[in-house]
C-alpha positions in Angstrom: -45.0 3.2 22.5 -44.1 1.7 19.2 -40.3 1.4 18.8 -38.1 1.4 15.7 -34.5 0.1 15.6 -31.9 1.5 13.3 -28.2 0.4 13.4 -25.6 2.8 12.1 -22.0 3.7 12.3 -22.6 7.4 12.5 -19.1 8.3 11.3 -19.9 10.2 8.1 -23.3 11.8 8.3 -24.7 12.3 4.8 -28.2 12.9 3.3 -28.8 9.1 3.1 -28.4 8.8 6.8 -30.7 11.8 7.5 -33.3 10.3 5.2 -33.4 6.9 6.9 -33.6 8.5 10.3 -36.5 10.8 9.2 -38.3 7.8 7.7 -37.7 5.6 10.8 -39.0 8.2 13.2 -42.4 8.3 11.3 -43.1 4.7 12.6 -42.5 5.3 16.3 -39.8 6.1 18.8 -36.5 5.7 17.0 -33.8 3.7 18.8 -30.3 4.1 17.2 -28.0 1.2 17.7 -24.7 2.9 17.4 -22.0 0.4 16.4 -19.0 0.5 18.7 -15.4 0.5 17.5 -15.1 -3.2 18.4 -18.2 -4.1 16.4 -16.9 -2.2 13.3 -13.1 -2.8 13.3 -13.0 -6.5 12.4 -15.2 -5.9 9.3 -14.2 -2.5 7.9 -12.0 0.5 8.6 -12.0 2.0 12.1 -14.3 5.1 12.3 -12.6 8.4 12.1 -14.5 9.5 15.2 -14.6 7.7 18.5 -17.8 6.2 19.8 -18.3 9.2 22.2 -17.8 11.7 19.4 -20.2 9.8 17.1 -22.8 9.6 19.9 -22.7 13.4 20.4 -23.3 14.0 16.7 -26.1 11.4 16.3 -27.9 12.7 19.5 -28.3 16.1 17.9 -30.2 14.7 14.8 -33.9 15.4 14.7 -35.9 12.2 15.1 -33.5 10.3 17.3 -35.2 9.3 20.5 -32.6 7.1 22.1 -29.1 5.8 21.4 -27.8 2.4 22.6 -24.5 0.8 21.9 -24.5 -2.1 19.3 -21.5 -4.2 20.5 -21.6 -6.7 17.6 -21.7 -6.5 13.9 -24.8 -8.7 14.0 -28.1 -7.0 14.8 -29.5 -10.1 16.6 -28.3 -9.4 20.2 -29.8 -5.9 20.3 -33.0 -7.0 18.6 -33.5 -9.7 21.2 -32.6 -7.2 24.0 -34.8 -4.3 23.0 -37.5 -6.2 21.0 -38.5 -3.3 18.7 -41.7 -3.4 16.7 -39.8 -2.4 13.6 -36.3 -2.4 12.3 -35.4 -0.1 9.4 -32.6 -0.5 6.9 -31.7 0.7 3.4 -32.5 -1.8 0.6 -28.8 -2.0 -0.4 -28.4 -5.0 2.0 -30.4 -7.3 -0.3 -27.1 -8.4 -2.0 -23.4 -8.4 -1.1 -21.8 -8.9 2.3 -24.7 -7.6 4.3 -27.2 -10.1 2.8 -26.4 -12.6 5.6 -27.1 -10.0 8.2 -30.5 -9.3 6.4 -31.4 -13.0 6.6 -30.7 -13.0 10.3 -32.7 -9.9 10.9 -35.8 -11.2 9.1 -35.6 -14.5 11.1 -35.4 -12.7 14.4 -38.1 -10.2 13.7 -40.4 -13.0 12.6 -39.9 -14.6 16.0 -40.5 -11.3 17.8 -43.6 -10.6 15.7 -42.0 -7.4 14.4 -41.6 -6.0 10.9 -38.6 -5.1 8.7 -38.9 -1.8 6.8 -36.6 -1.4 3.8 -36.4 1.9 2.1 -34.7 2.7 -1.2 -31.0 3.5 -0.9 -30.5 7.2 -1.4 -29.1 7.8 -4.9 -26.2 10.0 -5.5 -24.5 9.0 -2.3 -21.3 7.0 -2.6 -19.9 6.2 0.8 -16.7 4.8 -0.6 -16.1 8.1 -2.5 -16.7 10.0 0.8 -14.1 7.8 2.5 -11.6 8.4 -0.3 -12.2 12.2 0.0 -11.6 12.0 3.7 -8.3 10.2 3.1 -7.3 12.9 0.6 -7.9 15.5 3.2 -5.6 13.6 5.6 -5.5 13.5 9.3 -4.0 15.4 12.3 -1.1 14.2 14.5 -3.4 14.0 17.5 -6.0 11.8 15.7 -3.3 9.5 14.2 -1.5 9.3 17.6 -4.6 8.0 19.4 -5.6 5.4 16.7 -3.3 2.6 17.8 -4.8 2.4 21.3 -8.3 2.6 19.8 -7.4 -0.3 17.5 -6.0 -2.4 20.4 -9.2 -1.8 22.3 -11.4 -2.6 19.3 -9.7 -5.6 17.6 -8.3 -8.9 18.9 -5.3 -8.6 16.7 -3.9 -5.5 14.9 -2.2 -6.0 11.5 0.9 -3.8 10.8 2.9 -3.6 7.5 6.4 -2.4 7.0 6.8 0.8 5.0 10.0 2.7 4.1 8.8 5.5 1.8 5.6 7.3 0.7 4.8 4.8 -2.0 4.9 1.8 0.3 2.9 3.9 2.8 0.2 4.4 0.1 0.0 0.7 -0.4 -0.4 0.0 3.3 -3.0 2.7 3.4 -5.1 1.5 0.5 -4.7 -2.3 -0.1 -7.6 -4.4 1.0 -9.0 -7.9 0.5 -12.6 -9.2 0.9 -13.5 -12.9 1.3 -17.0 -14.2 2.2 -18.1 -10.7 3.2 -15.1 -10.2 5.6 -13.0 -7.1 4.8 -9.3 -7.2 5.6 -6.8 -4.4 5.4 -3.7 -3.3 7.3 -4.4 -1.3 10.4 -1.1 0.6 10.6 2.5 0.9 9.5 5.9 -0.1 10.8 8.8 2.3 10.2 11.6 -0.3 10.2 15.2 0.8 10.8 16.4 -2.2 8.8 14.4 -1.3 5.6 14.9 2.4 6.0 18.6 2.1 6.2 18.7 -0.5 3.5 16.7 1.7 1.1 19.4 4.3 1.7 22.2 1.8 0.9 23.4 1.9 4.5 24.0 -1.0 7.0 21.5 -1.7 9.7 23.8 -0.6 12.6 21.9 2.6 13.6 24.0 4.5 11.1 20.9 6.5 10.0 20.2 9.2 12.7 16.8 10.3 14.0 16.7 13.5 11.9 17.4 11.5 8.7 14.9 8.8 9.5 12.2 11.4 10.4 12.4 12.7 6.8 11.4 9.3 5.5 8.6 9.2 8.2 7.5 12.6 7.1 7.1 11.4 3.5 4.8 8.7 4.8 2.9 10.9 7.2 2.1 13.3 4.4 0.2 10.8 2.2 -1.3 8.4 4.8 -3.7 8.5 7.7 -3.1 5.2 9.5 -1.0 4.9 12.8 2.7 4.4 12.6 4.9 2.3 15.0 8.5 3.5 14.9 11.4 1.0 15.2 13.7 2.8 17.6 16.5 0.2 17.8 18.1 0.4 21.2 16.7 3.9 21.9 20.2 5.2 22.4 21.2 6.8 25.8 18.4 7.2 28.3 19.1 10.9 28.4 18.7 11.1 24.6 15.7 8.8 24.5 13.5 11.4 26.1 13.9 13.7 23.2 13.2 10.9 20.7 9.9 10.3 22.5 8.9 13.9 22.5 9.8 14.3 18.8 7.9 11.2 17.7 4.8 12.1 19.8 4.7 15.6 18.5 4.7 14.3 14.9 1.8 11.9 15.6 3.7 8.6 15.8 1.6 6.2 17.9 4.4 4.1 19.4 8.1 3.4 19.5 9.6 -0.1 20.0 13.1 -0.3 21.6 15.2 -3.4 22.1 17.1 -4.3 25.2 20.5 -4.6 23.6 23.6 -2.4 23.9 26.7 -1.7 21.9 27.0 -1.7 18.1 23.7 -2.9 16.7 23.7 -6.3 15.0 20.5 -7.3 13.3 18.6 -9.8 15.5 18.0 -12.2 12.6 21.7 -13.1 12.7 21.0 -14.5 16.2 23.9 -16.0 18.0 26.0 -16.0 14.7 27.1 -12.6 15.9 27.6 -11.2 19.4 24.3 -9.9 20.8 24.9 -8.0 24.0 21.9 -7.5 26.2 21.5 -4.4 28.3 21.4 -4.7 32.0 17.8 -5.0 33.1 18.1 -2.0 35.5 19.5 0.2 32.7 16.8 -0.6 30.2 14.1 -0.2 32.8 15.4 3.2 33.6 15.3 4.1 29.9 11.7 3.1 29.7 10.9 5.1 32.9 12.6 8.2 31.5 10.7 7.9 28.2 7.3 7.5 30.0 8.0 10.6 32.1 8.9 12.6 29.0 5.8 12.0 26.9 3.0 14.6 27.0 -0.1 12.5 26.3 -1.4 9.2 27.6 -1.8 8.0 24.0 1.8 7.5 23.0 3.2 4.0 23.6 6.7 2.8 24.5 7.0 -0.9 23.7 9.9 -3.1 25.0 11.4 -5.6 22.6 12.9 -8.6 24.4 16.1 -10.0 22.8 16.7 -12.8 25.3 15.8 -15.5 22.8 17.8 -13.9 20.0 20.9 -13.9 22.3 20.5 -17.6 23.1 18.7 -17.1 26.4 15.7 -19.0 27.8 12.0 -18.2 28.1 12.4 -17.8 31.8 15.0 -15.1 31.3 12.8 -13.3 28.8 9.9 -13.4 31.3 12.1 -12.0 34.0 12.9 -9.0 31.8 9.3 -8.5 30.8 8.3 -8.3 34.4 10.9 -5.6 35.1 10.0 -3.6 32.1 6.2 -3.7 32.9 7.1 -2.5 36.4 9.1 0.4 34.8 6.0 1.5 32.9 6.3 -0.1 29.4 3.1 -0.1 27.4 3.6 -3.4 25.7 6.0 -6.3 25.2 7.4 -7.6 21.9 9.0 -11.0 22.0 11.6 -11.6 19.3 13.0 -14.9 18.0 14.7 -16.3 14.9 13.7 -19.9 15.8 11.8 -21.2 12.8 9.6 -23.5 14.8 8.1 -20.7 16.8 7.9 -23.0 19.9 9.9 -20.6 22.1 7.6 -17.7 21.2 4.5 -19.7 21.8 5.7 -20.8 25.2 6.6 -17.2 26.1 3.2 -16.0 25.0 1.1 -18.6 26.8 3.1 -18.1 30.1 3.1 -14.3 29.7 -0.7 -14.3 29.3 -1.2 -16.2 32.6 0.5 -13.4 34.4 -0.6 -10.4 32.4 -4.0 -10.4 30.7 -4.1 -6.8 29.6 -0.6 -5.9 28.5 -0.3 -5.7 24.7 1.8 -8.5 23.2 3.6 -7.9 19.9 4.9 -10.6 17.5 7.1 -10.2 14.4 6.8 -13.6 12.7 9.5 -13.2 10.0 11.0 -16.6 10.6 8.1 -18.6 12.0 5.6 -17.4 9.4 3.9 -20.8 9.0 1.4 -19.7 11.6 -1.8 -17.7 10.9 -3.0 -14.5 12.6 -5.8 -16.6 14.2 -3.2 -18.9 15.7 -1.2 -16.0 17.1 -4.5 -14.6 18.5 -4.9 -17.9 20.4 -1.5 -17.4 21.8 -2.6 -14.1 23.2 -0.9 -11.8 20.7 -2.4 -8.3 20.1 -0.2 -6.9 17.3 1.3 -8.7 14.3 4.1 -6.9 12.5 5.1 -7.9 8.9 8.5 -6.2 9.4 10.4 -6.1 6.1 8.3 -7.6 3.3 7.7 -4.5 1.2 11.4 -3.8 0.7 12.2 -7.5 0.2 9.5 -7.7 -2.5 10.7 -4.5 -4.3 14.3 -5.5 -4.6 14.0 -8.7 -6.6 11.4 -7.1 -8.8 13.8 -4.2 -9.6 16.7 -6.6 -10.2 14.7 -8.7 -12.6 13.7 -5.6 -14.7 17.3 -4.2 -14.7 18.7 -7.6 -15.9 16.0 -7.8 -18.6 17.1 -4.4 -20.0 20.7 -5.4 -20.0 20.0 -8.8 -21.6 17.8 -7.4 -24.5 19.4 -4.0 -25.0 15.9 -2.4 -24.7 13.0 -2.2 -22.2 10.3 -3.8 -24.3 10.6 -7.2 -22.6 10.5 -5.5 -19.2 7.1 -3.9 -19.9 5.2 -6.9 -18.7 7.1 -6.8 -15.4 6.2 -3.1 -14.8 3.2 -1.2 -13.8 1.8 1.1 -16.6 3.1 4.6 -16.1 -0.5 6.0 -16.3 -1.6 3.6 -13.5 1.3 4.6 -11.2 0.5 8.3 -11.8 -3.1 7.8 -10.8 -1.9 6.1 -7.6 -0.6 9.3 -6.3 -3.4 11.7 -5.1 -3.3 15.1 -6.8 -1.2 14.0 -9.8 -4.0 14.8 -12.3 
């Protein structure tokens, strides 16, 4: 039987998708190449629905004969595997980022003796607008909670940005960059105890309690959809930590990171300039175990932050702690260092990966930021957290504006330093 191949995401089904399926089925048995999360995530946003959910939806559409996974962004591997007589696509790929994919398809189909069918893109359908409408609707705690694990399964490295209020959350949610057809955005958000307490004018010594911090997190949850990783400092007493886990999980937070220190908190970036007291391995492992037993779903993650290098210890000592925490049930390891060379972190990562190939590895390259995400990926890192940059960027900008007003006795000179009020109003959904 004549076969026709159609590759789709299948996340938002609109009249344009139905039209191309209808047209494709007229030429023969229609094979849908349903793109997997790992094929999609490096190039555009992660689908709202999982692969399994999208498969159920697409299977029910009239004209679909068969569904196969498309594991790569490129159509070539599946075209060579299934050797269809036709491939069908909307004519919107003649220009823009997909034009390279189009060239590949034409070359392969010519080799196979097949034919490319291009149909006019359905007018009146704006996929970007549909996505924006979906964002405006929001998400549920359950869907948000699961997203971090989906991202870890789909992407080699997950990119996380610090946020400390709703406005910074909106930036992390919406900012994107496209170069050579490759789409980049932040995959999720980091609720930093440092920036949250600093934005409240309080020291970073765990002075802001969970209830107060949750109000800031709630502000972020209400206007965003991406997953949130919560900075849990030491996690407090093991007996109290179980309630923190349950509270965060219930609110749809994807993960908590806790550090293996004890006593009055001193920010890790002070290093050995202040006393950094590490918790006994057995005590911290017990805290992890208590937390894992307390969580309700399998989706919530407890990640252990190793402070050995911060306290002046060795990579061997950090690895010893990592092994104990993994045995206790931790879902990931974050290695922290203030060494600007990054040599100690690289050594840890490479040695860690030889022992543990599947355990997520998290880096916070605040001091060793000369390395790129691609280099961190080569070390074996899975999550890169930009841990305090949004607040650090906001403070000097506000100081400059405040000084300008004082200097000139008016705000005219500060206008060029400020966002137009109309633009900032339009940034917030529902303002108009």
